[in-house]
PDB file of N, H, CA, C and O in Angstrom:
ATOM      1  N   MET A   1     -23.509  -0.906  21.232  1.00  0.00           N
ATOM      2  CA  MET A   1     -23.541  -2.298  21.022  1.00  0.00           C
ATOM      3  C   MET A   1     -22.834  -2.558  19.588  1.00  0.00           C
ATOM      4  O   MET A   1     -23.009  -1.746  18.680  1.00  0.00           O
ATOM      5  N   THR A   2     -22.146  -3.547  19.432  1.00  0.00           N
ATOM      6  H   THR A   2     -22.004  -4.207  20.169  1.00  0.00           H
ATOM      7  CA  THR A   2     -21.676  -3.817  18.253  1.00  0.00           C
ATOM      8  C   THR A   2     -22.169  -5.016  17.353  1.00  0.00           C
ATOM      9  O   THR A   2     -22.412  -6.110  17.862  1.00  0.00           O
ATOM     10  N   THR A   3     -22.289  -4.815  16.204  1.00  0.00           N
ATOM     11  H   THR A   3     -22.092  -3.926  15.790  1.00  0.00           H
ATOM     12  CA  THR A   3     -22.998  -5.730  15.425  1.00  0.00           C
ATOM     13  C   THR A   3     -21.852  -6.169  14.518  1.00  0.00           C
ATOM     14  O   THR A   3     -21.066  -5.417  13.940  1.00  0.00           O
ATOM     15  N   ILE A   4     -21.883  -7.768  14.474  1.00  0.00           N
ATOM     16  H   ILE A   4     -22.522  -8.379  14.943  1.00  0.00           H
ATOM     17  CA  ILE A   4     -20.939  -8.392  13.758  1.00  0.00           C
ATOM     18  C   ILE A   4     -21.652  -9.072  12.466  1.00  0.00           C
ATOM     19  O   ILE A   4     -22.619  -9.817  12.621  1.00  0.00           O
ATOM     20  N   ASN A   5     -21.185  -8.812  11.336  1.00  0.00           N
ATOM     21  H   ASN A   5     -20.398  -8.207  11.210  1.00  0.00           H
ATOM     22  CA  ASN A   5     -21.921  -9.569  10.334  1.00  0.00           C
ATOM     23  C   ASN A   5     -20.896 -10.580   9.815  1.00  0.00           C
ATOM     24  O   ASN A   5     -19.794 -10.214   9.407  1.00  0.00           O
ATOM     25  N   ILE A   6     -21.221 -11.658   9.837  1.00  0.00           N
ATOM     26  H   ILE A   6     -22.117 -11.956  10.169  1.00  0.00           H
ATOM     27  CA  ILE A   6     -20.370 -12.919   9.084  1.00  0.00           C
ATOM     28  C   ILE A   6     -21.064 -13.479   7.739  1.00  0.00           C
ATOM     29  O   ILE A   6     -22.263 -13.717   7.601  1.00  0.00           O
ATOM     30  N   THR A   7     -20.076 -13.631   6.809  1.00  0.00           N
ATOM     31  H   THR A   7     -19.101 -13.437   6.921  1.00  0.00           H
ATOM     32  CA  THR A   7     -20.596 -14.049   5.534  1.00  0.00           C
ATOM     33  C   THR A   7     -19.714 -15.140   5.195  1.00  0.00           C
ATOM     34  O   THR A   7     -18.596 -15.175   5.709  1.00  0.00           O
ATOM     35  N   ASN A   8     -20.114 -16.096   4.334  1.00  0.00           N
ATOM     36  H   ASN A   8     -21.022 -16.068   3.917  1.00  0.00           H
ATOM     37  CA  ASN A   8     -19.195 -16.988   3.550  1.00  0.00           C
ATOM     38  C   ASN A   8     -18.966 -16.722   2.137  1.00  0.00           C
ATOM     39  O   ASN A   8     -18.169 -17.363   1.451  1.00  0.00           O
ATOM     40  N   GLN A   9     -19.750 -15.674   1.685  1.00  0.00           N
ATOM     41  H   GLN A   9     -20.397 -15.153   2.243  1.00  0.00           H
ATOM     42  CA  GLN A   9     -19.611 -15.011   0.331  1.00  0.00           C
ATOM     43  C   GLN A   9     -18.356 -14.185   0.099  1.00  0.00           C
ATOM     44  O   GLN A   9     -17.969 -13.442   1.001  1.00  0.00           O
ATOM     45  N   GLN A  10     -17.687 -14.267  -1.063  1.00  0.00           N
ATOM     46  H   GLN A  10     -18.002 -14.870  -1.796  1.00  0.00           H
ATOM     47  CA  GLN A  10     -16.570 -13.638  -1.330  1.00  0.00           C
ATOM     48  C   GLN A  10     -17.055 -11.792  -1.385  1.00  0.00           C
ATOM     49  O   GLN A  10     -18.027 -11.368  -2.011  1.00  0.00           O
ATOM     50  N   LEU A  11     -16.191 -11.029  -0.647  1.00  0.00           N
ATOM     51  H   LEU A  11     -15.402 -11.374  -0.139  1.00  0.00           H
ATOM     52  CA  LEU A  11     -16.282  -9.541  -0.717  1.00  0.00           C
ATOM     53  C   LEU A  11     -15.753  -8.960  -1.756  1.00  0.00           C
ATOM     54  O   LEU A  11     -14.699  -9.414  -2.200  1.00  0.00           O
ATOM     55  N   GLU A  12     -16.276  -8.007  -2.270  1.00  0.00           N
ATOM     56  H   GLU A  12     -17.133  -7.638  -1.909  1.00  0.00           H
ATOM     57  CA  GLU A  12     -15.371  -7.250  -3.203  1.00  0.00           C
ATOM     58  C   GLU A  12     -15.443  -5.804  -2.792  1.00  0.00           C
ATOM     59  O   GLU A  12     -16.406  -5.312  -2.203  1.00  0.00           O
ATOM     60  N   LEU A  13     -14.443  -5.215  -3.117  1.00  0.00           N
ATOM     61  H   LEU A  13     -13.661  -5.615  -3.595  1.00  0.00           H
ATOM     62  CA  LEU A  13     -13.867  -3.733  -2.843  1.00  0.00           C
ATOM     63  C   LEU A  13     -14.121  -2.940  -3.921  1.00  0.00           C
ATOM     64  O   LEU A  13     -14.087  -3.437  -5.046  1.00  0.00           O
ATOM     65  N   GLY A  14     -14.371  -1.777  -3.759  1.00  0.00           N
ATOM     66  H   GLY A  14     -14.399  -1.372  -2.845  1.00  0.00           H
ATOM     67  CA  GLY A  14     -14.817  -0.900  -4.612  1.00  0.00           C
ATOM     68  C   GLY A  14     -13.400   0.011  -4.881  1.00  0.00           C
ATOM     69  O   GLY A  14     -12.727   0.183  -3.864  1.00  0.00           O
ATOM     70  N   LEU A  15     -12.971   0.502  -5.907  1.00  0.00           N
ATOM     71  H   LEU A  15     -13.517   0.363  -6.732  1.00  0.00           H
ATOM     72  CA  LEU A  15     -11.958   1.358  -6.345  1.00  0.00           C
ATOM     73  C   LEU A  15     -12.117   2.562  -6.721  1.00  0.00           C
ATOM     74  O   LEU A  15     -11.767   3.030  -7.805  1.00  0.00           O
ATOM     75  N   ALA A  16     -12.750   3.219  -5.680  1.00  0.00           N
ATOM     76  H   ALA A  16     -13.035   2.839  -4.800  1.00  0.00           H
ATOM     77  CA  ALA A  16     -13.227   4.694  -5.790  1.00  0.00           C
ATOM     78  C   ALA A  16     -13.975   4.918  -7.091  1.00  0.00           C
ATOM     79  O   ALA A  16     -13.551   5.917  -7.672  1.00  0.00           O
ATOM     80  N   GLY A  17     -14.871   4.350  -7.669  1.00  0.00           N
ATOM     81  H   GLY A  17     -15.216   3.539  -7.197  1.00  0.00           H
ATOM     82  CA  GLY A  17     -15.612   4.347  -8.909  1.00  0.00           C
ATOM     83  C   GLY A  17     -15.023   3.793 -10.205  1.00  0.00           C
ATOM     84  O   GLY A  17     -15.612   3.833 -11.285  1.00  0.00           O
ATOM     85  N   LEU A  18     -13.798   3.267 -10.003  1.00  0.00           N
ATOM     86  H   LEU A  18     -13.320   3.234  -9.125  1.00  0.00           H
ATOM     87  CA  LEU A  18     -13.349   2.717 -11.253  1.00  0.00           C
ATOM     88  C   LEU A  18     -14.307   1.773 -11.850  1.00  0.00           C
ATOM     89  O   LEU A  18     -14.965   1.075 -11.078  1.00  0.00           O
ATOM     90  N   LYS A  19     -14.487   1.650 -13.198  1.00  0.00           N
ATOM     91  H   LYS A  19     -13.953   2.218 -13.825  1.00  0.00           H
ATOM     92  CA  LYS A  19     -15.032   0.392 -13.638  1.00  0.00           C
ATOM     93  C   LYS A  19     -14.331  -0.789 -13.949  1.00  0.00           C
ATOM     94  O   LYS A  19     -13.400  -0.744 -14.754  1.00  0.00           O
ATOM     95  N   ILE A  20     -14.632  -1.727 -13.466  1.00  0.00           N
ATOM     96  H   ILE A  20     -15.388  -1.764 -12.812  1.00  0.00           H
ATOM     97  CA  ILE A  20     -13.989  -2.990 -13.538  1.00  0.00           C
ATOM     98  C   ILE A  20     -14.619  -3.901 -14.424  1.00  0.00           C
ATOM     99  O   ILE A  20     -15.804  -4.150 -14.204  1.00  0.00           O
ATOM    100  N   SER A  21     -14.000  -4.497 -15.474  1.00  0.00           N
ATOM    101  H   SER A  21     -13.037  -4.294 -15.653  1.00  0.00           H
ATOM    102  CA  SER A  21     -14.798  -5.101 -16.418  1.00  0.00           C
ATOM    103  C   SER A  21     -15.518  -6.408 -16.017  1.00  0.00           C
ATOM    104  O   SER A  21     -15.351  -6.875 -14.890  1.00  0.00           O
ATOM    105  N   ALA A  22     -16.074  -6.819 -16.651  1.00  0.00           N
ATOM    106  H   ALA A  22     -16.209  -6.440 -17.566  1.00  0.00           H
ATOM    107  CA  ALA A  22     -16.973  -8.118 -16.477  1.00  0.00           C
ATOM    108  C   ALA A  22     -16.278  -9.386 -15.596  1.00  0.00           C
ATOM    109  O   ALA A  22     -15.152  -9.263 -15.113  1.00  0.00           O
ATOM    110  N   VAL A  23     -16.946 -10.413 -15.468  1.00  0.00           N
ATOM    111  H   VAL A  23     -17.861 -10.513 -15.859  1.00  0.00           H
ATOM    112  CA  VAL A  23     -16.258 -11.477 -14.636  1.00  0.00           C
ATOM    113  C   VAL A  23     -15.016 -11.948 -15.335  1.00  0.00           C
ATOM    114  O   VAL A  23     -14.942 -11.955 -16.564  1.00  0.00           O
ATOM    115  N   PRO A  24     -13.992 -12.361 -14.512  1.00  0.00           N
ATOM    116  CA  PRO A  24     -12.787 -12.826 -15.256  1.00  0.00           C
ATOM    117  C   PRO A  24     -12.706 -14.132 -15.864  1.00  0.00           C
ATOM    118  O   PRO A  24     -13.257 -15.078 -15.301  1.00  0.00           O
ATOM    119  N   PRO A  25     -12.113 -14.286 -16.897  1.00  0.00           N
ATOM    120  CA  PRO A  25     -12.241 -15.553 -17.804  1.00  0.00           C
ATOM    121  C   PRO A  25     -11.919 -16.818 -16.886  1.00  0.00           C
ATOM    122  O   PRO A  25     -11.378 -16.630 -15.797  1.00  0.00           O
ATOM    123  N   LYS A  26     -12.210 -17.963 -17.266  1.00  0.00           N
ATOM    124  H   LYS A  26     -12.650 -18.116 -18.151  1.00  0.00           H
ATOM    125  CA  LYS A  26     -12.037 -19.332 -16.775  1.00  0.00           C
ATOM    126  C   LYS A  26     -10.751 -19.848 -16.754  1.00  0.00           C
ATOM    127  O   LYS A  26     -10.318 -20.345 -15.714  1.00  0.00           O
ATOM    128  N   SER A  27     -10.152 -19.804 -17.656  1.00  0.00           N
ATOM    129  H   SER A  27     -10.503 -19.400 -18.501  1.00  0.00           H
ATOM    130  CA  SER A  27      -8.771 -20.371 -17.403  1.00  0.00           C
ATOM    131  C   SER A  27      -7.720 -19.779 -16.957  1.00  0.00           C
ATOM    132  O   SER A  27      -7.558 -18.581 -17.189  1.00  0.00           O
ATOM    133  N   ARG A  28      -6.840 -20.478 -16.259  1.00  0.00           N
ATOM    134  H   ARG A  28      -6.971 -21.451 -16.071  1.00  0.00           H
ATOM    135  CA  ARG A  28      -5.772 -19.797 -15.219  1.00  0.00           C
ATOM    136  C   ARG A  28      -5.110 -18.598 -15.891  1.00  0.00           C
ATOM    137  O   ARG A  28      -5.046 -17.486 -15.367  1.00  0.00           O
ATOM    138  N   VAL A  29      -4.615 -18.915 -17.114  1.00  0.00           N
ATOM    139  H   VAL A  29      -4.667 -19.818 -17.540  1.00  0.00           H
ATOM    140  CA  VAL A  29      -3.555 -18.084 -17.782  1.00  0.00           C
ATOM    141  C   VAL A  29      -4.470 -16.902 -17.911  1.00  0.00           C
ATOM    142  O   VAL A  29      -4.158 -15.833 -17.387  1.00  0.00           O
ATOM    143  N   ALA A  30      -5.680 -17.058 -18.642  1.00  0.00           N
ATOM    144  H   ALA A  30      -5.933 -17.926 -19.068  1.00  0.00           H
ATOM    145  CA  ALA A  30      -6.503 -15.847 -19.179  1.00  0.00           C
ATOM    146  C   ALA A  30      -7.039 -15.211 -17.718  1.00  0.00           C
ATOM    147  O   ALA A  30      -7.503 -14.072 -17.773  1.00  0.00           O
ATOM    148  N   ARG A  31      -7.007 -15.772 -16.632  1.00  0.00           N
ATOM    149  H   ARG A  31      -6.630 -16.697 -16.587  1.00  0.00           H
ATOM    150  CA  ARG A  31      -7.460 -15.125 -15.430  1.00  0.00           C
ATOM    151  C   ARG A  31      -6.395 -14.268 -15.076  1.00  0.00           C
ATOM    152  O   ARG A  31      -6.612 -13.074 -14.872  1.00  0.00           O
ATOM    153  N   ALA A  32      -5.266 -14.758 -14.983  1.00  0.00           N
ATOM    154  H   ALA A  32      -5.089 -15.728 -15.149  1.00  0.00           H
ATOM    155  CA  ALA A  32      -3.904 -13.982 -14.437  1.00  0.00           C
ATOM    156  C   ALA A  32      -3.769 -12.768 -15.390  1.00  0.00           C
ATOM    157  O   ALA A  32      -3.515 -11.654 -14.931  1.00  0.00           O
ATOM    158  N   ASN A  33      -3.922 -12.961 -16.589  1.00  0.00           N
ATOM    159  H   ASN A  33      -4.129 -13.866 -16.962  1.00  0.00           H
ATOM    160  CA  ASN A  33      -3.818 -11.840 -17.537  1.00  0.00           C
ATOM    161  C   ASN A  33      -4.990 -10.763 -17.458  1.00  0.00           C
ATOM    162  O   ASN A  33      -4.804  -9.581 -17.749  1.00  0.00           O
ATOM    163  N   TRP A  34      -6.153 -11.255 -17.059  1.00  0.00           N
ATOM    164  H   TRP A  34      -6.303 -12.215 -16.823  1.00  0.00           H
ATOM    165  CA  TRP A  34      -7.228 -10.223 -16.528  1.00  0.00           C
ATOM    166  C   TRP A  34      -6.780  -9.549 -15.481  1.00  0.00           C
ATOM    167  O   TRP A  34      -6.741  -8.321 -15.543  1.00  0.00           O
ATOM    168  N   TRP A  35      -6.357 -10.236 -14.317  1.00  0.00           N
ATOM    169  H   TRP A  35      -6.388 -11.234 -14.266  1.00  0.00           H
ATOM    170  CA  TRP A  35      -6.048  -9.597 -13.074  1.00  0.00           C
ATOM    171  C   TRP A  35      -5.090  -8.287 -13.289  1.00  0.00           C
ATOM    172  O   TRP A  35      -5.300  -7.101 -13.035  1.00  0.00           O
ATOM    173  N   PHE A  36      -3.747  -9.079 -13.960  1.00  0.00           N
ATOM    174  H   PHE A  36      -3.576 -10.043 -14.166  1.00  0.00           H
ATOM    175  CA  PHE A  36      -2.615  -7.953 -14.033  1.00  0.00           C
ATOM    176  C   PHE A  36      -3.333  -6.742 -15.169  1.00  0.00           C
ATOM    177  O   PHE A  36      -2.942  -5.589 -14.988  1.00  0.00           O
ATOM    178  N   ALA A  37      -4.055  -6.903 -15.977  1.00  0.00           N
ATOM    179  H   ALA A  37      -4.373  -7.840 -16.124  1.00  0.00           H
ATOM    180  CA  ALA A  37      -4.837  -5.812 -16.855  1.00  0.00           C
ATOM    181  C   ALA A  37      -5.374  -4.812 -15.667  1.00  0.00           C
ATOM    182  O   ALA A  37      -5.035  -3.631 -15.594  1.00  0.00           O
ATOM    183  N   GLN A  38      -6.185  -5.409 -14.825  1.00  0.00           N
ATOM    184  H   GLN A  38      -6.460  -6.369 -14.884  1.00  0.00           H
ATOM    185  CA  GLN A  38      -6.906  -4.620 -14.057  1.00  0.00           C
ATOM    186  C   GLN A  38      -6.030  -3.781 -13.057  1.00  0.00           C
ATOM    187  O   GLN A  38      -6.299  -2.642 -12.676  1.00  0.00           O
ATOM    188  N   MET A  39      -4.830  -4.605 -12.660  1.00  0.00           N
ATOM    189  H   MET A  39      -4.612  -5.531 -12.970  1.00  0.00           H
ATOM    190  CA  MET A  39      -3.880  -3.866 -11.562  1.00  0.00           C
ATOM    191  C   MET A  39      -3.035  -2.537 -12.247  1.00  0.00           C
ATOM    192  O   MET A  39      -2.766  -1.444 -11.748  1.00  0.00           O
ATOM    193  N   ARG A  40      -2.747  -3.072 -13.534  1.00  0.00           N
ATOM    194  H   ARG A  40      -2.965  -3.960 -13.939  1.00  0.00           H
ATOM    195  CA  ARG A  40      -2.251  -1.947 -14.306  1.00  0.00           C
ATOM    196  C   ARG A  40      -3.184  -0.774 -14.646  1.00  0.00           C
ATOM    197  O   ARG A  40      -2.732   0.353 -14.846  1.00  0.00           O
ATOM    198  N   GLY A  41      -4.233  -1.003 -14.696  1.00  0.00           N
ATOM    199  H   GLY A  41      -4.600  -1.918 -14.533  1.00  0.00           H
ATOM    200  CA  GLY A  41      -5.207   0.105 -14.880  1.00  0.00           C
ATOM    201  C   GLY A  41      -5.192   0.782 -13.626  1.00  0.00           C
ATOM    202  O   GLY A  41      -5.206   2.001 -13.794  1.00  0.00           O
ATOM    203  N   VAL A  42      -5.168   0.419 -12.377  1.00  0.00           N
ATOM    204  H   VAL A  42      -5.157  -0.572 -12.240  1.00  0.00           H
ATOM    205  CA  VAL A  42      -5.445   1.141 -10.984  1.00  0.00           C
ATOM    206  C   VAL A  42      -4.125   1.662 -11.004  1.00  0.00           C
ATOM    207  O   VAL A  42      -4.078   2.846 -10.669  1.00  0.00           O
ATOM    208  N   VAL A  43      -2.879   1.064 -11.339  1.00  0.00           N
ATOM    209  H   VAL A  43      -2.917   0.102 -11.612  1.00  0.00           H
ATOM    210  CA  VAL A  43      -1.690   1.803 -11.077  1.00  0.00           C
ATOM    211  C   VAL A  43      -1.580   3.142 -12.004  1.00  0.00           C
ATOM    212  O   VAL A  43      -1.224   4.244 -11.586  1.00  0.00           O
ATOM    213  N   GLY A  44      -2.018   2.779 -13.569  1.00  0.00           N
ATOM    214  H   GLY A  44      -2.307   1.884 -13.908  1.00  0.00           H
ATOM    215  CA  GLY A  44      -2.131   3.760 -14.320  1.00  0.00           C
ATOM    216  C   GLY A  44      -3.058   5.304 -13.678  1.00  0.00           C
ATOM    217  O   GLY A  44      -2.871   6.472 -14.016  1.00  0.00           O
ATOM    218  N   GLN A  45      -3.814   4.887 -12.919  1.00  0.00           N
ATOM    219  H   GLN A  45      -3.967   3.937 -12.645  1.00  0.00           H
ATOM    220  CA  GLN A  45      -4.535   6.118 -12.660  1.00  0.00           C
ATOM    221  C   GLN A  45      -4.092   6.566 -11.073  1.00  0.00           C
ATOM    222  O   GLN A  45      -4.716   7.435 -10.464  1.00  0.00           O
ATOM    223  N   ALA A  46      -3.117   5.965 -10.592  1.00  0.00           N
ATOM    224  H   ALA A  46      -2.609   5.259 -11.087  1.00  0.00           H
ATOM    225  CA  ALA A  46      -2.593   6.215  -9.341  1.00  0.00           C
ATOM    226  C   ALA A  46      -2.410   7.935  -9.281  1.00  0.00           C
ATOM    227  O   ALA A  46      -2.289   8.621 -10.296  1.00  0.00           O
ATOM    228  N   MET A  47      -2.417   8.461  -7.917  1.00  0.00           N
ATOM    229  H   MET A  47      -2.516   7.903  -7.093  1.00  0.00           H
ATOM    230  CA  MET A  47      -2.066   9.715  -7.731  1.00  0.00           C
ATOM    231  C   MET A  47      -0.572   9.760  -7.333  1.00  0.00           C
ATOM    232  O   MET A  47      -0.112   8.932  -6.547  1.00  0.00           O
ATOM    233  N   ASP A  48       0.200  10.764  -7.901  1.00  0.00           N
ATOM    234  H   ASP A  48      -0.173  11.437  -8.539  1.00  0.00           H
ATOM    235  CA  ASP A  48       1.521  11.178  -7.581  1.00  0.00           C
ATOM    236  C   ASP A  48       1.615  12.090  -6.229  1.00  0.00           C
ATOM    237  O   ASP A  48       1.239  13.262  -6.233  1.00  0.00           O
ATOM    238  N   TRP A  49       2.122  11.479  -5.134  1.00  0.00           N
ATOM    239  H   TRP A  49       2.427  10.527  -5.132  1.00  0.00           H
ATOM    240  CA  TRP A  49       2.295  11.987  -4.192  1.00  0.00           C
ATOM    241  C   TRP A  49       3.386  12.965  -4.006  1.00  0.00           C
ATOM    242  O   TRP A  49       3.414  13.599  -2.951  1.00  0.00           O
ATOM    243  N   GLY A  50       4.297  13.163  -4.917  1.00  0.00           N
ATOM    244  H   GLY A  50       4.274  12.648  -5.775  1.00  0.00           H
ATOM    245  CA  GLY A  50       5.517  13.945  -4.773  1.00  0.00           C
ATOM    246  C   GLY A  50       6.499  13.495  -3.749  1.00  0.00           C
ATOM    247  O   GLY A  50       6.357  12.439  -3.132  1.00  0.00           O
ATOM    248  N   LEU A  51       7.623  14.417  -3.558  1.00  0.00           N
ATOM    249  H   LEU A  51       7.737  15.275  -4.059  1.00  0.00           H
ATOM    250  CA  LEU A  51       8.797  13.670  -2.664  1.00  0.00           C
ATOM    251  C   LEU A  51       8.366  14.202  -1.227  1.00  0.00           C
ATOM    252  O   LEU A  51       7.797  15.287  -1.103  1.00  0.00           O
ATOM    253  N   PRO A  52       8.695  13.307  -0.058  1.00  0.00           N
ATOM    254  CA  PRO A  52       8.301  13.802   1.329  1.00  0.00           C
ATOM    255  C   PRO A  52       9.431  14.953   1.822  1.00  0.00           C
ATOM    256  O   PRO A  52      10.575  15.159   1.416  1.00  0.00           O
ATOM    257  N   ALA A  53       8.807  15.472   2.637  1.00  0.00           N
ATOM    258  H   ALA A  53       7.878  15.305   2.967  1.00  0.00           H
ATOM    259  CA  ALA A  53       9.673  16.687   3.244  1.00  0.00           C
ATOM    260  C   ALA A  53      10.967  16.161   4.144  1.00  0.00           C
ATOM    261  O   ALA A  53      10.923  15.159   4.858  1.00  0.00           O
ATOM    262  N   ASP A  54      12.096  16.998   3.985  1.00  0.00           N
ATOM    263  H   ASP A  54      12.131  17.812   3.406  1.00  0.00           H
ATOM    264  CA  ASP A  54      13.027  16.502   4.826  1.00  0.00           C
ATOM    265  C   ASP A  54      12.863  16.422   6.079  1.00  0.00           C
ATOM    266  O   ASP A  54      12.264  17.278   6.730  1.00  0.00           O
ATOM    267  N   PRO A  55      13.531  15.072   6.704  1.00  0.00           N
ATOM    268  CA  PRO A  55      13.427  14.879   8.072  1.00  0.00           C
ATOM    269  C   PRO A  55      13.712  15.899   9.089  1.00  0.00           C
ATOM    270  O   PRO A  55      14.376  16.825   8.623  1.00  0.00           O
ATOM    271  N   ARG A  56      13.478  15.996  10.076  1.00  0.00           N
ATOM    272  H   ARG A  56      12.939  15.244  10.455  1.00  0.00           H
ATOM    273  CA  ARG A  56      13.920  16.891  11.320  1.00  0.00           C
ATOM    274  C   ARG A  56      15.231  16.453  11.604  1.00  0.00           C
ATOM    275  O   ARG A  56      15.551  15.268  11.520  1.00  0.00           O
ATOM    276  N   PRO A  57      16.118  17.489  11.986  1.00  0.00           N
ATOM    277  CA  PRO A  57      17.279  16.932  12.573  1.00  0.00           C
ATOM    278  C   PRO A  57      17.424  16.265  13.720  1.00  0.00           C
ATOM    279  O   PRO A  57      16.793  16.734  14.668  1.00  0.00           O
ATOM    280  N   GLU A  58      18.126  15.221  13.938  1.00  0.00           N
ATOM    281  H   GLU A  58      18.638  14.840  13.168  1.00  0.00           H
ATOM    282  CA  GLU A  58      18.129  14.349  15.252  1.00  0.00           C
ATOM    283  C   GLU A  58      19.431  14.423  15.822  1.00  0.00           C
ATOM    284  O   GLU A  58      20.424  14.182  15.136  1.00  0.00           O
ATOM    285  N   GLN A  59      19.519  14.798  17.255  1.00  0.00           N
ATOM    286  H   GLN A  59      18.712  14.994  17.813  1.00  0.00           H
ATOM    287  CA  GLN A  59      20.638  15.029  18.083  1.00  0.00           C
ATOM    288  C   GLN A  59      20.895  13.319  18.796  1.00  0.00           C
ATOM    289  O   GLN A  59      20.146  12.755  19.594  1.00  0.00           O
ATOM    290  N   VAL A  60      21.906  12.901  18.330  1.00  0.00           N
ATOM    291  H   VAL A  60      22.514  13.360  17.681  1.00  0.00           H
ATOM    292  CA  VAL A  60      22.438  11.510  18.744  1.00  0.00           C
ATOM    293  C   VAL A  60      23.472  11.746  19.918  1.00  0.00           C
ATOM    294  O   VAL A  60      24.275  12.679  19.899  1.00  0.00           O
ATOM    295  N   TRP A  61      23.391  10.900  20.855  1.00  0.00           N
ATOM    296  H   TRP A  61      22.739  10.142  20.871  1.00  0.00           H
ATOM    297  CA  TRP A  61      24.456  10.614  21.760  1.00  0.00           C
ATOM    298  C   TRP A  61      25.299   9.644  21.411  1.00  0.00           C
ATOM    299  O   TRP A  61      24.836   8.540  21.124  1.00  0.00           O
ATOM    300  N   ILE A  62      26.679   9.879  21.375  1.00  0.00           N
ATOM    301  H   ILE A  62      27.056  10.775  21.608  1.00  0.00           H
ATOM    302  CA  ILE A  62      27.640   9.029  21.154  1.00  0.00           C
ATOM    303  C   ILE A  62      28.170   8.591  22.513  1.00  0.00           C
ATOM    304  O   ILE A  62      28.590   9.339  23.397  1.00  0.00           O
ATOM    305  N   ALA A  63      28.089   7.338  22.540  1.00  0.00           N
ATOM    306  H   ALA A  63      27.748   6.731  21.823  1.00  0.00           H
ATOM    307  CA  ALA A  63      28.660   6.758  23.929  1.00  0.00           C
ATOM    308  C   ALA A  63      30.180   6.968  23.997  1.00  0.00           C
ATOM    309  O   ALA A  63      30.757   6.755  22.930  1.00  0.00           O
ATOM    310  N   GLY A  64      30.837   7.289  24.888  1.00  0.00           N
ATOM    311  H   GLY A  64      30.368   7.462  25.754  1.00  0.00           H
ATOM    312  CA  GLY A  64      32.051   7.464  25.396  1.00  0.00           C
ATOM    313  C   GLY A  64      32.526   8.735  24.697  1.00  0.00           C
ATOM    314  O   GLY A  64      33.752   8.838  24.685  1.00  0.00           O
ATOM    315  N   ALA A  65      31.891   9.671  24.146  1.00  0.00           N
ATOM    316  H   ALA A  65      30.895   9.588  24.157  1.00  0.00           H
ATOM    317  CA  ALA A  65      32.307  10.709  23.609  1.00  0.00           C
ATOM    318  C   ALA A  65      32.473  12.041  24.543  1.00  0.00           C
ATOM    319  O   ALA A  65      33.083  13.062  24.225  1.00  0.00           O
ATOM    320  N   ALA A  66      31.751  11.775  25.833  1.00  0.00           N
ATOM    321  H   ALA A  66      31.256  10.946  26.091  1.00  0.00           H
ATOM    322  CA  ALA A  66      31.786  12.966  26.750  1.00  0.00           C
ATOM    323  C   ALA A  66      32.719  12.768  27.987  1.00  0.00           C
ATOM    324  O   ALA A  66      32.442  13.278  29.073  1.00  0.00           O
ATOM    325  N   ARG A  67      33.828  12.014  27.785  1.00  0.00           N
ATOM    326  H   ARG A  67      34.053  11.599  26.903  1.00  0.00           H
ATOM    327  CA  ARG A  67      34.723  11.676  28.437  1.00  0.00           C
ATOM    328  C   ARG A  67      35.768  12.661  28.938  1.00  0.00           C
ATOM    329  O   ARG A  67      36.545  12.984  28.039  1.00  0.00           O
ATOM    330  N   GLU A  68      36.015  13.244  30.138  1.00  0.00           N
ATOM    331  H   GLU A  68      35.383  12.982  30.868  1.00  0.00           H
ATOM    332  CA  GLU A  68      37.029  14.116  30.279  1.00  0.00           C
ATOM    333  C   GLU A  68      38.206  13.690  30.548  1.00  0.00           C
ATOM    334  O   GLU A  68      38.438  12.726  31.278  1.00  0.00           O
ATOM    335  N   ILE A  69      39.152  14.469  29.901  1.00  0.00           N
ATOM    336  H   ILE A  69      38.963  15.251  29.308  1.00  0.00           H
ATOM    337  CA  ILE A  69      40.551  14.064  29.942  1.00  0.00           C
ATOM    338  C   ILE A  69      41.459  14.884  30.948  1.00  0.00           C
ATOM    339  O   ILE A  69      41.633  16.103  30.979  1.00  0.00           O
ATOM    340  N   GLU A  70      42.002  13.886  31.773  1.00  0.00           N
ATOM    341  H   GLU A  70      41.861  12.897  31.748  1.00  0.00           H
ATOM    342  CA  GLU A  70      42.850  14.628  32.983  1.00  0.00           C
ATOM    343  C   GLU A  70      44.173  14.803  32.422  1.00  0.00           C
ATOM    344  O   GLU A  70      44.594  13.955  31.635  1.00  0.00           O
ATOM    345  N   VAL A  71      44.936  15.890  32.764  1.00  0.00           N
ATOM    346  H   VAL A  71      44.594  16.579  33.403  1.00  0.00           H
ATOM    347  CA  VAL A  71      46.213  16.546  32.177  1.00  0.00           C
ATOM    348  C   VAL A  71      47.082  16.618  33.358  1.00  0.00           C
ATOM    349  O   VAL A  71      48.212  17.097  33.265  1.00  0.00           O
TER     350      VAL A  71
END
């Protein structure tokens, strides 16, 4: 049995225990500055994944390359 919870309230997501400062300011510019400061903080604490492994070799069929030449 599946339970569905419907809400009209704003949802807030946690960021792995990161401390987010108090309620954002009221003015539009101040709110934007607050938001980008939060995002810079999250990016600053991001994990470095390193370079991906080399992809596997791929064999490609070239159309018309397997024609036989009659002599």
